[in-house]
C-alpha positions as CSV (number, residue, x, y, z in Angstrom):
1,M,-0.2,0.1,0.0
2,G,1.6,3.4,-1.2
3,P,1.5,6.9,0.9
4,I,-1.5,8.3,-1.0
5,E,-3.8,5.3,-0.4
6,A,-2.8,4.5,3.4
7,F,-3.6,8.3,4.3
8,M,-7.0,8.1,2.4
9,T,-7.8,4.8,3.6
10,A,-7.2,5.3,7.4
11,D,-9.5,8.8,6.9
12,H,-12.2,6.4,5.7
13,A,-11.5,4.0,8.5
14,E,-11.9,7.5,10.9
15,L,-14.9,9.0,9.3
16,D,-16.5,5.7,9.7
17,A,-15.8,5.7,13.5
18,L,-17.5,8.9,13.5
19,L,-20.6,7.9,11.9
20,A,-20.6,5.4,14.4
21,R,-20.1,7.5,17.3
22,A,-23.3,9.9,15.7
23,D,-26.0,7.2,15.4
24,A,-25.7,4.5,17.6
25,R,-28.4,2.5,15.5
26,D,-30.2,1.5,18.8
27,G,-33.0,4.4,18.2
28,S,-31.4,6.6,20.7
29,P,-31.3,10.2,19.1
30,I,-28.3,11.2,17.0
31,Q,-25.3,12.3,18.6
32,L,-24.8,16.3,17.2
33,E,-21.0,16.5,18.1
34,P,-19.7,13.6,16.3
35,F,-21.8,14.0,13.2
36,E,-20.8,17.5,13.1
37,E,-16.9,16.2,13.3
38,F,-17.9,13.6,11.1
39,R,-19.7,16.1,8.1
40,R,-16.6,18.8,8.7
41,R,-14.3,15.7,7.9
42,L,-16.2,14.3,5.1
43,L,-16.5,17.5,3.5
44,K,-12.9,18.0,3.7
45,H,-12.6,14.2,2.7
46,I,-14.2,14.9,-0.6
47,A,-12.4,18.2,-1.4
48,M,-9.2,16.5,-1.0
49,E,-9.8,13.8,-3.6
50,E,-11.7,16.2,-5.7
51,K,-8.9,19.3,-5.7
52,V,-5.7,17.1,-5.1
53,L,-6.5,13.5,-6.3
54,L,-8.6,13.6,-8.9
55,R,-6.6,16.8,-10.8
56,F,-3.4,14.9,-10.0
57,A,-4.5,11.8,-12.0
58,R,-5.6,13.8,-14.8
59,D,-3.1,16.3,-15.0
60,R,-0.5,13.3,-15.1
61,Q,-2.2,11.3,-17.6
62,G,-3.6,13.6,-19.6
63,E,-7.3,12.1,-19.3
64,P,-9.6,11.7,-16.0
65,L,-9.5,8.0,-14.7
66,K,-12.6,6.1,-15.5
67,E,-14.0,6.3,-12.2
68,A,-13.9,10.1,-11.7
69,G,-17.6,10.5,-13.3
70,R,-18.9,8.2,-10.4
71,L,-17.0,9.4,-7.7
72,R,-18.2,13.0,-8.6
73,V,-21.9,12.1,-8.6
74,D,-21.6,9.8,-5.4
75,H,-20.1,13.4,-4.0
76,G,-22.9,14.9,-5.1
77,K,-25.6,12.7,-3.2
78,I,-23.3,12.4,0.0
79,A,-23.3,16.6,0.0
80,K,-27.0,16.4,-0.7
81,L,-27.1,14.0,2.5
82,L,-25.1,16.4,4.7
83,V,-27.9,19.4,4.0
84,P,-30.1,18.3,6.3
85,T,-31.0,18.1,9.9
86,P,-29.2,14.5,10.8
87,T,-31.5,11.9,11.9
88,P,-31.1,8.0,11.7
89,E,-32.4,7.6,8.1
90,I,-30.1,10.3,6.6
91,C,-26.9,8.4,8.4
92,A,-28.8,5.1,7.3
93,S,-28.6,6.0,3.4
94,L,-24.8,8.1,4.4
95,R,-23.5,4.5,5.3
96,A,-25.2,2.9,2.0
97,V,-23.7,5.2,-0.2
98,L,-20.3,5.4,1.3
99,A,-20.3,1.2,1.6
100,E,-20.5,1.3,-2.7
101,H,-18.5,4.3,-3.0
102,N,-15.3,3.4,-0.6
103,P,-14.5,0.1,-2.4
104,L,-14.0,2.2,-5.8
105,E,-11.3,4.0,-3.5
106,E,-9.5,1.4,-2.0
107,G,-7.5,-1.8,-2.7
108,E,-5.3,-2.4,-5.3
109,R,-7.1,-1.0,-8.2
110,G,-8.8,1.4,-6.3
111,V,-8.3,4.9,-6.8
112,Y,-6.0,5.4,-4.2
113,A,-3.6,2.5,-5.3
114,Q,-3.7,4.5,-9.2
115,C,-2.7,7.6,-7.9
116,D,-0.3,5.9,-5.9
117,A,1.3,4.7,-9.1
118,L,1.0,7.6,-10.9
119,T,3.8,8.9,-8.8
120,K,7.2,8.8,-10.2
121,E,8.7,8.2,-6.9
122,E,7.6,7.8,-3.3
123,A,8.9,10.8,-2.6
124,E,6.1,12.8,-4.6
125,A,3.9,10.3,-3.6
126,K,4.1,11.9,0.3
127,A,4.0,15.1,-1.3
128,I,1.1,14.6,-2.2
129,V,-0.1,13.4,1.0
130,Q,1.4,16.6,2.7
131,Q,-1.0,18.8,0.0
132,L,-3.9,16.4,1.5
133,R,-3.1,17.4,4.8
134,E,-2.6,21.0,4.1
135,L,-6.0,21.1,2.3
136,P,-8.1,23.7,4.4
137,D,-11.1,22.2,6.0
138,V,-14.5,23.3,3.9
139,P,-16.3,25.5,6.2
140,P,-20.1,23.3,6.2
141,A,-23.3,25.3,5.9
142,P,-26.1,25.5,8.5
143,H,-28.4,22.6,8.1
144,Y,-31.1,23.1,6.3
145,D,-35.0,21.6,6.3
146,G,-36.7,24.2,4.5
147,P,-39.5,23.9,1.4
148,L,-36.7,23.9,-0.9
149,L,-34.9,20.9,0.5
150,N,-35.5,18.0,-2.2
151,R,-36.0,15.0,0.3
152,S,-36.3,12.6,-2.4
153,R,-32.6,10.3,-2.6
């Protein structure tokens, strides 16, 4: 496993743990503090993929990764689920999207391994990981539950 895959896969595990802390799935209310941390971190994670990894891969090989379109569709679904106030149903939907999304990125044929393979040397991969770490947080907007929210997923 290369540096990019190791870093991003570890971030997935941390995000999964935050979502599990927010929604115990036992009928208790959503824990807002861990959910808001999950939300903030997930938005940054998406930004790391969109602004750094997918751009790096496109620039390096002269065309987007074949998975790029699917990842962007999934990122839109995820972002939409982060708009309303969290509920157990929203957390379940997030888990479902992430369960299909994360395997596209992880593993020996995943996007992260592809990005590692596109680097010319390990030092370049480590420099990309440093860019990922230094990317600023994406400030989340307040939750919105008003009439303009399209709840169909």
